[in-house]
LUMDRENTOR-35142 format. One record per residue (C-alpha): x, y, z; residue in one letter. Coordinates in steps of 0.1 Angstrom, whole numbers, padded with zeros to 4 digits, always signed. Each point is the difference from the previous one (the first is absolute). Last residue first. Layout:
// residues N
+-------+-------+-------+-----+
!  east ! north !    up ! res !
+-------+-------+-------+-----+
!     X !     Y !     Z !   a !
...
+-------+-------+-------+-----+
***
This chain:
// residues 410
+-------+-------+-------+-----+
!  east ! north !    up ! res !
+-------+-------+-------+-----+
! -0157 ! -0131 ! -0333 !   a !
! -0025 ! +0011 ! -0027 !   g !
! -0016 ! +0025 ! +0023 !   l !
! -0033 ! -0016 ! -0006 !   q !
! +0015 ! -0034 ! +0009 !   e !
! +0013 ! +0014 ! +0033 !   r !
! -0035 ! +0015 ! +0007 !   q !
! -0015 ! -0034 ! -0006 !   r !
! +0025 ! -0017 ! +0023 !   l !
! -0007 ! +0027 ! +0025 !   l !
! -0038 ! -0008 ! -0001 !   h !
! +0007 ! -0037 ! +0004 !   a !
! +0019 ! +0004 ! +0032 !   p !
! +0038 ! -0008 ! +0000 !   m !
! +0009 ! -0030 ! +0021 !   d !
! +0029 ! +0007 ! +0024 !   k !
! -0009 ! +0037 ! -0004 !   y !
! +0022 ! +0030 ! -0002 !   v !
! +0033 ! -0014 ! -0012 !   d !
! -0005 ! +0011 ! -0036 !   d !
! -0030 ! +0020 ! -0013 !   f !
! +0019 ! +0033 ! -0002 !   m !
! +0027 ! -0018 ! -0020 !   t !
! -0022 ! +0004 ! -0031 !   s !
! +0007 ! +0037 ! -0002 !   a !
! +0036 ! -0007 ! -0010 !   d !
! +0025 ! +0016 ! +0023 !   h !
! +0015 ! +0033 ! -0012 !   m !
! +0037 ! +0007 ! -0007 !   h !
! +0006 ! +0034 ! -0016 !   g !
! +0037 ! +0000 ! +0004 !   s !
! -0002 ! +0028 ! +0025 !   a !
! -0023 ! -0020 ! +0022 !   l !
! +0026 ! -0028 ! +0001 !   t !
! +0007 ! -0033 ! -0017 !   g !
! +0015 ! -0034 ! +0007 !   y !
! +0035 ! +0013 ! -0006 !   s !
! -0007 ! +0026 ! +0026 !   e !
! +0000 ! -0027 ! +0027 !   a !
! +0035 ! -0012 ! -0010 !   e !
! +0014 ! +0036 ! +0001 !   k !
! -0016 ! +0007 ! +0033 !   q !
! +0014 ! -0032 ! +0015 !   a !
! +0035 ! +0010 ! -0011 !   a !
! -0004 ! +0035 ! +0014 !   a !
! -0013 ! -0014 ! +0033 !   v !
! +0030 ! -0024 ! +0002 !   a !
! +0025 ! +0028 ! -0008 !   a !
! -0015 ! +0023 ! +0026 !   t !
! +0001 ! -0028 ! +0025 !   i !
! +0036 ! -0007 ! -0006 !   e !
! +0010 ! +0037 ! +0002 !   a !
! -0020 ! +0006 ! +0031 !   e !
! +0014 ! -0031 ! +0017 !   a !
! +0036 ! +0010 ! -0009 !   r !
! -0005 ! +0035 ! +0015 !   a !
! -0015 ! -0015 ! +0032 !   h !
! +0029 ! -0025 ! +0001 !   e !
! +0025 ! +0029 ! -0002 !   a !
! -0018 ! +0020 ! +0027 !   d !
! +0001 ! -0030 ! +0022 !   s !
! -0023 ! -0027 ! +0013 !   w !
! -0003 ! -0027 ! +0028 !   a !
! +0025 ! +0015 ! +0024 !   g !
! -0026 ! +0009 ! +0027 !   i !
! +0004 ! +0037 ! -0006 !   r !
! +0000 ! -0004 ! -0037 !   i !
! -0033 ! -0018 ! +0002 !   l !
! -0015 ! +0027 ! +0023 !   h !
! +0010 ! +0029 ! -0023 !   r !
! -0013 ! -0019 ! -0031 !   k !
! -0033 ! -0005 ! +0018 !   l !
! -0003 ! +0037 ! +0007 !   r !
! +0010 ! +0011 ! -0035 !   v !
! -0025 ! -0024 ! -0016 !   v !
! -0029 ! +0011 ! +0023 !   p !
! +0006 ! +0037 ! -0007 !   d !
! -0005 ! +0023 ! +0029 !   g !
! -0025 ! -0002 ! +0029 !   l !
! +0001 ! +0038 ! +0006 !   p !
! -0012 ! +0010 ! -0035 !   f !
! +0022 ! +0029 ! -0010 !   h !
! +0014 ! -0014 ! -0033 !   a !
! -0035 ! -0013 ! -0007 !   w !
! -0015 ! +0034 ! +0000 !   d !
! +0023 ! +0015 ! -0026 !   d !
! -0027 ! +0011 ! -0025 !   a !
! -0022 ! +0015 ! +0027 !   p !
! -0036 ! -0012 ! -0003 !   r !
! -0031 ! +0006 ! -0022 !   y !
! +0010 ! +0009 ! -0035 !   k !
! +0035 ! -0016 ! +0004 !   s !
! -0017 ! -0033 ! +0002 !   p !
! -0006 ! -0002 ! -0038 !   d !
! -0022 ! -0030 ! -0007 !   d !
! -0008 ! -0021 ! -0031 !   a !
! +0032 ! -0020 ! +0003 !   t !
! -0013 ! -0012 ! +0034 !   s !
! -0003 ! +0013 ! +0035 !   h !
! +0032 ! +0019 ! -0006 !   a !
! +0032 ! -0008 ! +0019 !   g !
! +0011 ! -0003 ! +0035 !   a !
! -0032 ! -0014 ! +0014 !   r !
! +0009 ! +0001 ! +0036 !   y !
! -0001 ! -0026 ! +0028 !   t !
! -0019 ! -0008 ! +0032 !   i !
! -0014 ! -0036 ! -0001 !   w !
! -0033 ! -0005 ! +0018 !   e !
! -0003 ! -0036 ! +0010 !   i !
! -0033 ! -0018 ! +0007 !   l !
! +0002 ! -0034 ! +0015 !   t !
! -0026 ! -0028 ! -0005 !   p !
! -0008 ! -0030 ! +0021 !   g !
! +0016 ! -0020 ! +0027 !   l !
! -0001 ! -0032 ! -0020 !   g !
! +0036 ! -0008 ! +0006 !   r !
! +0008 ! +0006 ! -0037 !   r !
! -0015 ! +0035 ! +0002 !   a !
! +0018 ! +0010 ! +0031 !   r !
! +0033 ! -0013 ! -0015 !   e !
! -0006 ! +0020 ! -0031 !   a !
! -0005 ! +0032 ! +0020 !   a !
! +0033 ! -0004 ! +0019 !   w !
! +0018 ! -0009 ! -0032 !   r !
! -0013 ! +0031 ! -0016 !   s !
! +0011 ! +0022 ! +0029 !   t !
! +0035 ! -0015 ! +0000 !   a !
! +0005 ! +0002 ! -0038 !   l !
! -0014 ! +0035 ! -0003 !   v !
! +0021 ! +0012 ! +0030 !   a !
! +0031 ! -0015 ! -0015 !   l !
! -0006 ! +0017 ! -0034 !   f !
! -0005 ! +0035 ! +0017 !   d !
! -0018 ! +0022 ! -0026 !   n !
! -0034 ! -0013 ! +0010 !   g !
! +0005 ! +0012 ! +0036 !   d !
! -0028 ! -0018 ! +0019 !   a !
! -0035 ! +0005 ! +0015 !   r !
! -0016 ! -0031 ! +0015 !   l !
! -0035 ! -0013 ! +0004 !   s !
! -0019 ! -0029 ! +0017 !   v !
! -0035 ! +0001 ! -0014 !   i !
! -0031 ! +0008 ! +0019 !   g !
! -0014 ! +0026 ! -0024 !   n !
! +0013 ! +0030 ! +0020 !   g !
! +0033 ! -0018 ! +0003 !   v !
! +0002 ! -0001 ! -0038 !   g !
! -0010 ! +0036 ! -0005 !   r !
! +0029 ! +0010 ! +0024 !   a !
! +0024 ! -0012 ! -0027 !   a !
! -0012 ! +0028 ! -0023 !   f !
! +0014 ! +0024 ! +0026 !   t !
! -0025 ! +0026 ! +0014 !   a !
! -0014 ! +0034 ! -0008 !   a !
! +0023 ! +0008 ! -0030 !   e !
! +0000 ! -0034 ! -0017 !   g !
! -0037 ! +0002 ! -0009 !   g !
! +0001 ! -0005 ! -0037 !   a !
! +0004 ! +0038 ! -0006 !   i !
! +0028 ! +0000 ! +0025 !   g !
! +0020 ! -0023 ! -0024 !   q !
! +0006 ! +0029 ! -0023 !   f !
! -0018 ! +0002 ! -0033 !   s !
! +0017 ! -0003 ! -0035 !   s !
! -0001 ! -0036 ! -0010 !   i !
! -0002 ! -0011 ! +0036 !   a !
! +0029 ! +0013 ! +0021 !   w !
! +0016 ! -0006 ! +0034 !   q !
! +0016 ! -0034 ! -0010 !   n !
! -0023 ! -0017 ! +0025 !   n !
! +0002 ! -0036 ! -0012 !   v !
! -0028 ! -0017 ! +0019 !   i !
! +0006 ! -0037 ! +0004 !   n !
! -0026 ! -0025 ! +0012 !   l !
! +0016 ! -0033 ! +0008 !   i !
! -0025 ! -0028 ! -0002 !   v !
! -0009 ! -0032 ! +0019 !   p !
! -0037 ! +0010 ! +0004 !   a !
! -0011 ! +0005 ! +0036 !   r !
! -0037 ! -0005 ! -0011 !   y !
! -0014 ! +0032 ! +0015 !   v !
! +0032 ! +0020 ! -0003 !   a !
! +0008 ! -0009 ! -0037 !   a !
! -0037 ! +0005 ! -0010 !   f !
! -0002 ! +0034 ! +0016 !   t !
! +0034 ! +0012 ! -0013 !   l !
! -0008 ! -0011 ! -0035 !   a !
! -0033 ! +0020 ! +0000 !   n !
! +0020 ! +0031 ! +0011 !   h !
! +0025 ! -0003 ! -0028 !   f !
! -0027 ! -0009 ! -0025 !   d !
! -0018 ! +0033 ! +0008 !   a !
! +0028 ! +0021 ! -0014 !   e !
! +0016 ! +0027 ! +0022 !   a !
! +0029 ! -0024 ! +0007 !   t !
! +0008 ! +0005 ! -0037 !   s !
! +0018 ! +0033 ! +0007 !   g !
! +0025 ! -0017 ! +0025 !   d !
! +0008 ! -0027 ! -0025 !   g !
! -0011 ! -0036 ! +0001 !   i !
! +0016 ! -0034 ! +0002 !   w !
! -0013 ! -0034 ! +0012 !   a !
! +0021 ! -0030 ! +0010 !   s !
! -0016 ! -0034 ! +0002 !   a !
! +0009 ! -0032 ! +0020 !   i !
! +0007 ! -0035 ! -0010 !   r !
! -0004 ! -0029 ! +0024 !   t !
! -0031 ! -0016 ! -0014 !   d !
! -0030 ! -0013 ! +0020 !   g !
! -0024 ! +0006 ! -0028 !   k !
! -0020 ! +0025 ! +0020 !   i !
! +0033 ! +0017 ! +0011 !   a !
! +0011 ! +0005 ! -0037 !   s !
! -0034 ! +0012 ! -0009 !   a !
! +0001 ! +0027 ! +0028 !   m !
! +0034 ! +0011 ! -0014 !   a !
! -0014 ! +0003 ! -0035 !   w !
! -0030 ! +0020 ! +0013 !   g !
! +0024 ! +0023 ! +0019 !   v !
! +0021 ! +0004 ! -0031 !   a !
! -0030 ! +0008 ! -0022 !   q !
! -0012 ! +0026 ! +0025 !   i !
! +0033 ! +0018 ! -0002 !   y !
! +0005 ! -0005 ! -0038 !   q !
! -0031 ! +0021 ! -0008 !   t !
! +0015 ! +0031 ! +0016 !   g !
! +0009 ! +0018 ! -0032 !   l !
! -0018 ! -0009 ! -0032 !   n !
! +0030 ! -0005 ! -0023 !   g !
! +0003 ! -0035 ! +0012 !   a !
! +0032 ! -0020 ! +0003 !   i !
! -0003 ! -0037 ! -0006 !   s !
! +0012 ! -0020 ! +0030 !   f !
! +0037 ! -0006 ! +0005 !   f !
! +0008 ! -0033 ! +0016 !   g !
! +0029 ! -0007 ! -0024 !   h !
! -0018 ! -0028 ! -0019 !   r !
! -0032 ! +0020 ! +0000 !   r !
! +0018 ! +0028 ! -0020 !   s !
! -0019 ! +0032 ! -0008 !   s !
! +0015 ! +0034 ! -0009 !   y !
! -0018 ! +0033 ! -0002 !   m !
! +0031 ! +0020 ! -0007 !   v !
! -0011 ! +0007 ! -0036 !   p !
! -0038 ! +0001 ! -0003 !   l !
! -0016 ! -0034 ! -0002 !   q !
! -0016 ! -0020 ! -0029 !   r !
! +0031 ! +0000 ! -0022 !   g !
! +0003 ! -0037 ! -0002 !   k !
! +0004 ! -0005 ! +0038 !   i !
! +0032 ! -0021 ! -0004 !   p !
! +0013 ! +0026 ! -0025 !   d !
! +0023 ! -0020 ! -0023 !   r !
! -0016 ! +0013 ! -0032 !   d !
! +0003 ! +0036 ! +0013 !   n !
! -0019 ! +0020 ! +0026 !   s !
! +0033 ! +0020 ! +0006 !   f !
! -0004 ! +0001 ! +0037 !   l !
! -0011 ! -0036 ! +0001 !   q !
! +0031 ! -0009 ! -0021 !   c !
! +0022 ! +0018 ! +0025 !   l !
! -0012 ! -0020 ! +0029 !   m !
! +0004 ! -0032 ! -0019 !   d !
! +0035 ! +0010 ! -0011 !   v !
! +0009 ! +0009 ! +0036 !   l !
! -0009 ! -0035 ! +0012 !   g !
! -0018 ! -0004 ! +0033 !   y !
! +0025 ! -0009 ! +0027 !   g !
! -0020 ! +0006 ! +0031 !   r !
! +0020 ! +0032 ! +0009 !   a !
! -0007 ! +0013 ! -0035 !   i !
! -0037 ! -0007 ! +0003 !   l !
! -0002 ! +0016 ! +0034 !   i !
! +0019 ! +0030 ! -0013 !   g !
! -0028 ! +0007 ! -0024 !   q !
! -0019 ! +0013 ! +0031 !   q !
! -0011 ! +0034 ! -0014 !   r !
! -0031 ! -0009 ! -0019 !   y !
! -0019 ! -0014 ! +0030 !   t !
! +0006 ! -0034 ! +0013 !   p !
! -0020 ! -0031 ! +0011 !   f !
! +0028 ! -0023 ! +0011 !   c !
! -0006 ! -0038 ! +0004 !   m !
! +0022 ! -0021 ! +0022 !   d !
! +0016 ! -0029 ! -0019 !   t !
! +0035 ! +0016 ! -0001 !   p !
! -0001 ! +0003 ! +0039 !   e !
! +0000 ! +0035 ! +0014 !   l !
! +0028 ! +0020 ! +0015 !   a !
! +0019 ! +0004 ! -0033 !   l !
! -0032 ! +0014 ! -0016 !   a !
! -0004 ! +0024 ! +0029 !   q !
! +0034 ! +0015 ! -0005 !   g !
! -0005 ! +0002 ! -0037 !   i !
! -0034 ! +0018 ! +0002 !   g !
! +0011 ! +0025 ! +0026 !   i !
! +0037 ! +0005 ! -0009 !   a !
! -0008 ! +0013 ! -0035 !   e !
! -0019 ! +0031 ! +0011 !   e !
! +0023 ! +0028 ! -0009 !   g !
! -0005 ! -0004 ! -0037 !   l !
! -0030 ! -0023 ! -0006 !   s !
! -0005 ! +0008 ! -0036 !   q !
! -0033 ! +0003 ! -0020 !   m !
! +0000 ! -0002 ! -0038 !   y !
! -0022 ! +0008 ! -0029 !   f !
! -0003 ! -0005 ! -0038 !   s !
! +0031 ! -0021 ! -0007 !   i !
! +0026 ! +0003 ! -0027 !   n !
! -0009 ! +0037 ! -0004 !   k !
! +0036 ! +0012 ! +0006 !   q !
! -0012 ! +0018 ! +0032 !   r !
! -0015 ! -0033 ! +0011 !   q !
! +0033 ! -0019 ! -0007 !   a !
! +0018 ! +0027 ! +0021 !   t !
! -0023 ! -0006 ! +0029 !   l !
! +0005 ! -0037 ! -0005 !   m !
! +0038 ! +0004 ! +0003 !   r !
! -0003 ! +0017 ! +0033 !   a !
! -0025 ! -0026 ! +0014 !   d !
! +0023 ! -0029 ! -0009 !   f !
! +0029 ! +0018 ! +0017 !   i !
! -0020 ! +0005 ! +0031 !   r !
! -0015 ! -0035 ! +0001 !   t !
! +0034 ! -0016 ! -0007 !   t !
! +0016 ! +0021 ! +0028 !   l !
! -0027 ! -0011 ! +0024 !   m !
! +0004 ! -0036 ! -0009 !   a !
! +0038 ! +0002 ! +0003 !   r !
! -0004 ! +0015 ! +0035 !   m !
! -0025 ! -0026 ! +0011 !   g !
! +0023 ! -0028 ! -0011 !   a !
! +0028 ! +0016 ! +0019 !   r !
! -0023 ! +0002 ! +0031 !   l !
! -0008 ! -0037 ! -0004 !   l !
! +0037 ! -0008 ! -0003 !   e !
! +0006 ! +0020 ! +0032 !   p !
! -0023 ! -0023 ! +0019 !   d !
! -0024 ! +0022 ! +0019 !   a !
! +0001 ! +0006 ! +0038 !   q !
! -0035 ! +0014 ! -0004 !   p !
! +0008 ! +0031 ! +0022 !   d !
! -0034 ! +0009 ! +0013 !   w !
! +0010 ! +0001 ! +0037 !   p !
! +0025 ! +0028 ! -0005 !   g !
! +0030 ! +0008 ! -0022 !   v !
! +0013 ! -0008 ! -0035 !   a !
! +0029 ! +0024 ! -0007 !   r !
! +0001 ! +0020 ! -0032 !   g !
! +0014 ! +0031 ! +0015 !   d !
! -0033 ! +0019 ! +0001 !   e !
! -0017 ! -0028 ! +0017 !   d !
! -0015 ! -0031 ! -0016 !   l !
! -0028 ! -0018 ! +0018 !   v !
! -0031 ! +0022 ! -0001 !   r !
! -0036 ! -0005 ! +0011 !   i !
! -0018 ! +0033 ! +0000 !   l !
! -0023 ! +0011 ! +0028 !   a !
! -0037 ! +0009 ! -0001 !   d !
! -0011 ! -0035 ! -0010 !   v !
! +0023 ! -0015 ! +0026 !   v !
! -0020 ! +0015 ! +0029 !   d !
! -0032 ! -0017 ! -0008 !   g !
! +0018 ! -0034 ! -0006 !   t !
! -0014 ! -0017 ! +0031 !   d !
! -0036 ! +0010 ! -0010 !   r !
! +0003 ! -0023 ! -0031 !   p !
! +0010 ! -0030 ! +0021 !   r !
! +0036 ! -0012 ! +0001 !   a !
! +0008 ! -0036 ! -0010 !   d !
! +0033 ! +0010 ! -0017 !   v !
! +0012 ! +0017 ! +0032 !   p !
! +0003 ! +0037 ! -0004 !   p !
! +0034 ! +0014 ! -0012 !   r !
! +0007 ! +0033 ! +0017 !   r !
! +0008 ! +0031 ! -0020 !   v !
! +0034 ! +0018 ! +0008 !   a !
! +0023 ! -0020 ! -0023 !   g !
! +0005 ! +0029 ! -0024 !   a !
! -0014 ! +0033 ! +0014 !   p !
! -0037 ! +0005 ! -0007 !   s !
! -0011 ! +0022 ! -0030 !   v !
! -0032 ! +0021 ! +0007 !   h !
! -0008 ! +0006 ! -0037 !   l !
! -0015 ! +0035 ! +0005 !   y !
! +0035 ! +0014 ! +0004 !   s !
! +0006 ! -0004 ! -0038 !   f !
! -0003 ! +0037 ! -0007 !   d !
! +0002 ! +0002 ! -0038 !   t !
! +0021 ! +0028 ! -0016 !   e !
! -0020 ! +0027 ! -0018 !   h !
! +0005 ! +0006 ! -0037 !   g !
! -0025 ! -0026 ! -0010 !   p !
! -0021 ! -0008 ! +0030 !   r !
! +0007 ! -0015 ! +0034 !   g !
! -0018 ! -0012 ! +0032 !   p !
! -0030 ! -0011 ! -0021 !   p !
! -0033 ! +0016 ! +0009 !   e !
! -0029 ! -0018 ! +0016 !   p !
! -0034 ! +0016 ! -0007 !   v !
! -0019 ! +0008 ! +0032 !   h !
! -0036 ! +0010 ! -0006 !   l !
! -0015 ! +0032 ! +0016 !   q !
! -0030 ! +0007 ! +0021 !   l !
! -0009 ! +0037 ! +0005 !   p !
! +0008 ! +0012 ! +0036 !   p !
! -0022 ! -0010 ! +0029 !   y !
! -0022 ! +0023 ! +0020 !   t !
! -0028 ! -0005 ! -0025 !   s !
! -0023 ! +0029 ! -0007 !   m !
+-------+-------+-------+-----+
***
C-alpha cells in the first residue's frame, strides 16, 4: 500500500461565475507610477521583477505619475481619444448590423481599444502589424477608410478581399496591417519571420505581433519566442490578456501559475507587464519596446492586462460563464474614461468636446455605413462571382487552374 494519497489533477477555476461577483485580487495591480523603468538596453534577466508587477501611469485622479510617463503631446492624446471613440462607435453599429443580418459575424474590441491604438501611435506608419481579430483600432488609428472596412464586413462589390475572409479579418498592406488569420497563433511566427527578413535586408522597419491569452497555448507562440530570442528579431510580441478566451478563463492557458510575461523572460526575451487600459502606459511601454527593436537590441514581450467587456463574438453569450456586470467591477476601469479624465485634467479636453466628438464620429460612421451598404450587403443577397476565386492568387496562373476556370465557364 502506498503511503501517498491518490493523485489528482488541478483544473483552474475562474474567480467568478454567473450569480457570483468576481474576485479580481488575482490580478496583482501595482500602484500608478510604482514600477521602475529599466534601461532600454536591459537584459532579459534584468526584467524578472517587472513581469510580476504592472506598469501604470495614470492614477485614480487622472494624473500622469512615475518613470513611465511618456510626456506625450496633448494633440497625440487627443488623436488617440478620437480613434478610441471611433472604434467603439464603429463596433456598436456593427453589432446592430449583424443582428439585422447585414453581416454574418462580428467581433468588437470593447474595453481593449487603448492597446492597439496606443501602440499604433507609438510605431512608425511603415512598421508591420500582425494582429488578431480585435485590433481594428490599429487600422482606424492609421487612417484606413471606414468605407473600405465596412465593405470588407459586407463582402460586397467594393470588398478589397473579394469575400474571401470572414468579417473583421481585414488586410491592408498599405497601412501595415497583415492579413488576419482565423487559425489563432499563426500571426506570431509570421511576425517574427517578417522582422527577421527586415533585418536580413538591412531595413529599418520593425514588426508588431499580437496574440490573446488563450492562444499562448498554441505551438506557434512558443516557436515564435524561440526564433525571436535566438536571432534577436526586431519585433514587439504583444499578449492581450483580456482574462477570457471564447469561454475559458485565462488560467486554463497557464495564467494562474505565473504571468504570461514571465514566459518571455524564461525564453531569454526582455519582458514587461502593463496596464492595457491606461493609454499613457500603452504609449510609453510600446515606445520603449520599439526603441529596443530599432536599436538592434532584440524582441520585447509585453503582457497587456485588460478585460473583454463584451462577448467573444456575436456567436457568444458571456452571461453563461461569467457575471454579467464584470466589466463594471474590473479594477483597471474603462480606457476611454481614464484618458478622458487625464485630458480634462491637463486642459486638453472637456465634457462638451467629448459629446461633440461622439456626435461627429457617430454621424461619420453612419454616413460611411450608408455608402458601403449601397454596394451590397449580406441581407441584399450579394454574392461574389465564383470566377473571382482565381484572381490575385498567382502572378502567372498555372495551366491546370486555367483549365478548371474554363470548365467553370468563368
